[in-house]
Backbone as a printed PyTorch tensor [residue, N CA C, xyz], in Angstrom:
tensor([[[ 97.2490,  15.5780, 111.7950],
         [ 96.2070,  15.6200, 112.8050],
         [ 96.6970,  16.5130, 113.9410]],

        [[ 95.7990,  17.2890, 114.4950],
         [ 96.1850,  18.1570, 115.5990],
         [ 95.5420,  17.6580, 116.8870]],

        [[ 95.9460,  18.2390, 117.9850],
         [ 95.5050,  17.7750, 119.3040],
         [ 93.9900,  17.8160, 119.4590]],

        [[ 93.3510,  18.8440, 118.9250],
         [ 91.9030,  18.9540, 119.0340],
         [ 91.1800,  17.7690, 118.4160]],

        [[ 91.7090,  17.2950, 117.2680],
         [ 91.0900,  16.1330, 116.6320],
         [ 91.1940,  14.9090, 117.5290]],

        [[ 92.3000,  14.7900, 118.2360],
         [ 92.4750,  13.6560, 119.1480],
         [ 91.4740,  13.7310, 120.2890]],

        [[ 91.0770,  14.9520, 120.6520],
         [ 90.1140,  15.1520, 121.7320],
         [ 88.6740,  15.1600, 121.2280]],

        [[ 88.4680,  14.9060, 119.9480],
         [ 87.1280,  14.8850, 119.3770],
         [ 86.6060,  16.2360, 118.9460]],

        [[ 87.4560,  17.2610, 118.9430],
         [ 87.0400,  18.5990, 118.5080],
         [ 87.2580,  18.7180, 116.9990]],

        [[ 86.4560,  19.5530, 116.3450],
         [ 86.6890,  19.7460, 114.9020],
         [ 88.0110,  20.4770, 114.6800]],

        [[ 88.6280,  20.2620, 113.5340],
         [ 89.8800,  20.9670, 113.2560],
         [ 89.6170,  22.4680, 113.1420]],

        [[ 90.6300,  23.3010, 113.4070],
         [ 90.4360,  24.7500, 113.2880],
         [ 90.1160,  25.1140, 111.8440]],

        [[ 89.2580,  26.1220, 111.6560],
         [ 88.9020,  26.5610, 110.3080],
         [ 90.0000,  27.4640, 109.7680]],

        [[ 90.4440,  27.2040, 108.5480],
         [ 91.4260,  28.1090, 107.9450],
         [ 90.7490,  29.4400, 107.6300]],

        [[ 91.5700,  30.4340, 107.3520],
         [ 91.0270,  31.7540, 107.0130],
         [ 90.0580,  31.6330, 105.8350]],

        [[ 90.3980,  30.7970, 104.8810],
         [ 89.5410,  30.5570, 103.7270],
         [ 89.0670,  29.1210, 103.7830]],

        [[ 87.8350,  28.9120, 104.1470],
         [ 87.3120,  27.5480, 104.1590],
         [ 86.7200,  27.2420, 102.7910]],

        [[ 86.5610,  25.9590, 102.5300],
         [ 85.9560,  25.5960, 101.2440],
         [ 84.5130,  26.0780, 101.1570]],

        [[ 83.8810,  26.3570, 102.3000],
         [ 82.5010,  26.8630, 102.2790],
         [ 82.4420,  28.2540, 101.6590]],

        [[ 83.4130,  29.0980, 101.9810],
         [ 83.4540,  30.4530, 101.4220],
         [ 83.6680,  30.3810,  99.9120]],

        [[ 84.6240,  29.5440,  99.4980],
         [ 84.9260,  29.4050,  98.0730],
         [ 83.7300,  28.7900,  97.3470]],

        [[ 83.1130,  27.7770,  97.9490],
         [ 81.9600,  27.1150,  97.3310],
         [ 80.8170,  28.1010,  97.1240]],

        [[ 80.5640,  28.9260,  98.1340],
         [ 79.4830,  29.9140,  98.0320],
         [ 79.7700,  30.9130,  96.9160]],

        [[ 81.0080,  31.3590,  96.8380],
         [ 81.3890,  32.3510,  95.8310],
         [ 81.2360,  31.8030,  94.4120]],

        [[ 81.5870,  30.5280,  94.2170],
         [ 81.5740,  29.9400,  92.8820],
         [ 80.3370,  29.0920,  92.6060]],

        [[ 79.3980,  29.0390,  93.5650],
         [ 78.1510,  28.3300,  93.3300],
         [ 78.2980,  26.8240,  93.1860]],

        [[ 79.2300,  26.2590,  93.9460],
         [ 79.4270,  24.8110,  93.9380],
         [ 79.3310,  24.3010,  95.3720]],

        [[ 79.3460,  22.9970,  95.5230],
         [ 79.2750,  22.4350,  96.8750],
         [ 80.6670,  22.3970,  97.5010]],

        [[ 80.7360,  22.4130,  98.8370],
         [ 82.0350,  22.2760,  99.4940],
         [ 82.7530,  20.9850,  99.0790]],

        [[ 81.9900,  19.9170,  98.8200],
         [ 82.6060,  18.6480,  98.3830],
         [ 83.3100,  18.8320,  97.0380]],

        [[ 82.6880,  19.6120,  96.1520],
         [ 83.3270,  19.8790,  94.8520],
         [ 84.6130,  20.6650,  95.0450]],

        [[ 84.5830,  21.6370,  95.9580],
         [ 85.7830,  22.4340,  96.2230],
         [ 86.8920,  21.5280,  96.7590]],

        [[ 86.5420,  20.6010,  97.6590],
         [ 87.5550,  19.6880,  98.2030],
         [ 88.1740,  18.8170,  97.1100]],

        [[ 87.4300,  18.5850,  96.0360],
         [ 87.9400,  17.7650,  94.9370],
         [ 88.8880,  18.5480,  94.0190]],

        [[ 88.8810,  19.8680,  94.1320],
         [ 89.7840,  20.6710,  93.3160],
         [ 91.2210,  20.3970,  93.7120]],

        [[ 92.1200,  20.6560,  92.7650],
         [ 93.5430,  20.5740,  93.0920],
         [ 93.9020,  21.7570,  93.9800]],

        [[ 95.0070,  21.6530,  94.6780],
         [ 95.4690,  22.7630,  95.5190],
         [ 95.6980,  24.0130,  94.6730]],

        [[ 96.1500,  23.8290,  93.4380],
         [ 96.3800,  24.9650,  92.5480],
         [ 95.0570,  25.6740,  92.2410]],

        [[ 94.0210,  24.9190,  91.8620],
         [ 92.7230,  25.5160,  91.5560],
         [ 92.1520,  26.2400,  92.7690]],

        [[ 92.3160,  25.6290,  93.9360],
         [ 91.8220,  26.2280,  95.1820],
         [ 92.5480,  27.5470,  95.4520]],

        [[ 93.8590,  27.5340,  95.2870],
         [ 94.6600,  28.7450,  95.5140],
         [ 94.2690,  29.8470,  94.5290]],

        [[ 94.0510,  29.4970,  93.2760],
         [ 93.6410,  30.4860,  92.2680],
         [ 92.2870,  31.0800,  92.6340]],

        [[ 91.3480,  30.2410,  93.0780],
         [ 90.0250,  30.7330,  93.4670],
         [ 90.1410,  31.7190,  94.6210]],

        [[ 90.9550,  31.3880,  95.6070],
         [ 91.1420,  32.2750,  96.7590],
         [ 91.7620,  33.6020,  96.3200]],

        [[ 92.7690,  33.5330,  95.4540],
         [ 93.4010,  34.7710,  94.9820],
         [ 92.4080,  35.6400,  94.2230]],

        [[ 91.5550,  35.0220,  93.4220],
         [ 90.5560,  35.8050,  92.6810],
         [ 89.6040,  36.5090,  93.6350]],

        [[ 89.1710,  35.8090,  94.6710],
         [ 88.2680,  36.4130,  95.6600],
         [ 88.9660,  37.5740,  96.3600]],

        [[ 90.2360,  37.3880,  96.7330],
         [ 90.9780,  38.4520,  97.4130],
         [ 91.1890,  39.6620,  96.5020]],

        [[ 91.5160,  39.4180,  95.2350],
         [ 91.7280,  40.5180,  94.2940],
         [ 90.4220,  41.2770,  94.0700]],

        [[ 89.3200,  40.5320,  93.9360],
         [ 88.0160,  41.1770,  93.7730],
         [ 87.6970,  42.0670,  94.9760]],

        [[ 88.0140,  41.5900,  96.1660],
         [ 87.7750,  42.3820,  97.3780],
         [ 88.6370,  43.6470,  97.3730]],

        [[ 89.8850,  43.5270,  96.9550],
         [ 90.7670,  44.6970,  96.8830],
         [ 90.2740,  45.7070,  95.8610]],

        [[ 89.8130,  45.2150,  94.7060],
         [ 89.2920,  46.1070,  93.6700],
         [ 88.0620,  46.8330,  94.1830]],

        [[ 87.1700,  46.0940,  94.8510],
         [ 85.9640,  46.7230,  95.4040],
         [ 86.3280,  47.7790,  96.4360]],

        [[ 87.3160,  47.4740,  97.2750],
         [ 87.7540,  48.4310,  98.2980],
         [ 88.3100,  49.6870,  97.6330]],

        [[ 89.1090,  49.5170,  96.5800],
         [ 89.6790,  50.6660,  95.8710],
         [ 88.5860,  51.4690,  95.1840]],

        [[ 87.6250,  50.7730,  94.5600],
         [ 86.5300,  51.4800,  93.8940],
         [ 85.7220,  52.2980,  94.8960]],

        [[ 85.4860,  51.7330,  96.0820],
         [ 84.7560,  52.4610,  97.1190],
         [ 85.5360,  53.6900,  97.5640]],

        [[ 86.8540,  53.5390,  97.7190],
         [ 87.6930,  54.6770,  98.1120],
         [ 87.6710,  55.7440,  97.0180]],

        [[ 87.7490,  55.3200,  95.7580],
         [ 87.7000,  56.2700,  94.6440],
         [ 86.3700,  57.0180,  94.6310]],

        [[ 85.2910,  56.2850,  94.8810],
         [ 83.9690,  56.9000,  94.9010],
         [ 83.8550,  57.9370,  96.0150]],

        [[ 84.3550,  57.5860,  97.2030],
         [ 84.3130,  58.5320,  98.3280],
         [ 85.1420,  59.7750,  98.0030]],

        [[ 86.2910,  59.5960,  97.3630],
         [ 87.1420,  60.7230,  96.9930],
         [ 86.4110,  61.6290,  95.9970]],

        [[ 85.8150,  61.0110,  94.9830],
         [ 85.0990,  61.7960,  93.9700],
         [ 83.9300,  62.5610,  94.5920]],

        [[ 83.2200,  61.9350,  95.5430],
         [ 82.1210,  62.6150,  96.2260],
         [ 82.6370,  63.7970,  97.0460]],

        [[ 83.7610,  63.6080,  97.7080],
         [ 84.3380,  64.6800,  98.5160],
         [ 84.7660,  65.8460,  97.6270]],

        [[ 85.3770,  65.5500,  96.4850],
         [ 85.7930,  66.6040,  95.5610],
         [ 84.5710,  67.3360,  95.0240]],

        [[ 83.5350,  66.5880,  94.6380],
         [ 82.3120,  67.2180,  94.1160],
         [ 81.6830,  68.1110,  95.1730]],

        [[ 81.6560,  67.6740,  96.4130],
         [ 81.0920,  68.4610,  97.5170],
         [ 81.9270,  69.7260,  97.7380]],

        [[ 83.2420,  69.5780,  97.6850],
         [ 84.1230,  70.7320,  97.8830],
         [ 83.9340,  71.7500,  96.7580]],

        [[ 83.8070,  71.2670,  95.5280],
         [ 83.6030,  72.1870,  94.3980],
         [ 82.2450,  72.8660,  94.4930]],

        [[ 81.2380,  72.1330,  94.9400],
         [ 79.8940,  72.6910,  95.0900],
         [ 79.8850,  73.7970,  96.1420]],

        [[ 80.6700,  73.5930,  97.2020],
         [ 80.6970,  74.5550,  98.3130],
         [ 81.7550,  75.6380,  98.1560]],

        [[ 82.5230,  75.5840,  97.0860],
         [ 83.5850,  76.5620,  96.8790],
         [ 82.9960,  77.9680,  96.7850]],

        [[ 83.6040,  78.8510,  97.4680],
         [ 83.1650,  80.2340,  97.4340],
         [ 82.0990,  80.5650,  98.4590]],

        [[ 81.5240,  79.5590,  99.0810],
         [ 80.5340,  79.8340, 100.1170],
         [ 81.2640,  80.1100, 101.4180]],

        [[ 80.7590,  81.0640, 102.1670],
         [ 81.3830,  81.3550, 103.4550],
         [ 80.6040,  80.6740, 104.5640]],

        [[ 81.3220,  80.2990, 105.5770],
         [ 80.6870,  79.6610, 106.7280],
         [ 80.4990,  80.7170, 107.7960]],

        [[ 79.2920,  80.8530, 108.3160],
         [ 79.0070,  81.8570, 109.3490],
         [ 78.8840,  81.1910, 110.6780]]])
């Protein structure tokens, strides 16, 4: 228990709340709370890895667009 709980305040939200995990996996927060710590940790890691993959894919897409634009404009002079 932390000091805020003693004062009647809600506990601080962790970076990953069960609400985020529940929304991602289409279950209720109560179901997430019933998971083992291992299952919860695996779910969080999957969400983080998916976010990293999406970020990399977006970066790859931007790079490919930049290369295509550069090739399209190759040989053109700027006045």
